[in-house]
N, C-alpha and C positions, 0 to 999 in steps of 0.2 A: 504494500500500500504506500502511496506517495505521502510525503511529509505534510503536504497541504491538507490532506484528509484529516490527519491527526490534529493539525492546528485548528481546523474548522470544528472538529468534534469537541476539543477542549474549550474552545471559545463558546460554542453553543451550550455546553454543559455549565460553564461558569455563568453565562448570562441567565440561563434557566434557574440556576441555584440562587442568584442574586434577586431575580424576580420573585421566586418563591419565598425567600427570606423577607423581602419587602412586604409581600402580602401577609405573611404570618405576623410581622411586626405591627401592621395596621390592625389586624384582627385582634391580636392580644391587647393592644392599646385600647381599642374601643371596648372590648370585653371587660378589661380592668376598670375603665371609667364607669361603665354600667354597674359593676360590682360595688365600687366605692359609693356611687349614688344610692344604691340599695342599702348599703351598710349605714350610711348617714341617716337615711329615712327611718330605718329600723331603730337606730339609737335615739332619734328624736321622739319616735312613738313610745319607746320603752321609758324614756325619761319623763315624758308627759304623763304616762300611765302611773309611774312610780310617784310622781309629785301629787297626782290626784289621789292615789291610794293613801299616801302619807297624810294629806289634808283630811281625808275621811276618817282615818284611824287615830289621828293626833288629838286626843281629848284631854290630855293632862294639862297642857298649857295652849290655849288658843285665844282668840280675841274675845269670845263670849265668856270665858272664865276669868278674864282679867278684871 
């Protein structure tokens, strides 16, 4: 096989690998951003729920007892 074939083959494989890497980097970045948004939303909801629960169960000292 001529050397030009091997040069073309390795160039094509390198370009293909770089394209696949770029696609995977974009997919992982978008997926990670979506996960972070979900995490922050869940934390906000849990915090709001715990604050509401604490206000409901906090009968020792509250504004009505002062």
